[in-house]
C-alpha angles and dihedrals in degrees: 000000000000122000114260120235125219090247092054090050092047091050090053091049091050090051090053093052094093106178093354121103112239119210119186123215098005115194125208112177104307094341123097122188123194095236144347130197117209114211102198093182094061099021093239127146108205115198127208125192113192119213121184099174136037096236092057090053094046095046099044117072097154091096088078087067092059088084085085091077104015130080090208138357135210131187108225119203145149114285114287096003094112124024124222093244089060091064115076124215133300092028125087138216130223124189120205115207129191098210122120116263134192092289093049087247110142103207119067135173119225124182108223092173122016116222122239116231107244101182123081099226093200096057120103093232091055092047089054091050092047091051092048089054092050091048093049094049099036095120094049091043090051092050093047093050091048091048089060 
C-alpha cells in the first residue's frame, strides 16, 4: 500500500462533498485550515484538517481553535495513523483508505468518529460568522458553483 499524500486526501474529500462547496486552505485571521465544506442548505461549515504523519498531529494543536469559524471539525488521515481515542470530543476522525471498493475506486473515506456540531446555527453570532466566511470566500464559491 502506497503512502497517501495530503493532495490525494483533499481530492477524495472534495469528491465526497456532494452538494457542499469545498474550499481548500481557508484562512481566518492567522488560522489556516486545510479545507472547509460549506453546506448552504443547513448553514454549516465543516472543517477538515489533514494529517499525513503522526508527528504533525502530535505537534499541532491549533486545529482546536478552528471551532471559532467551523460548525464541526474532523481530522482526516490515512487509515490507522490516528486512533479514535486520540481525538477528543466534539471533534471527529476520518480515515482515508486506498483499498479497492465496489466501484473499483481505490480511495475511500470512512468516518471512525463522527464529529459533534458545536455551533448553534440559529444564533445571531453564528449567522454573522457564517456570513463572514461566505464574504471572504465569495470568489472561490462563485468559481466552484460555475464549475458544476
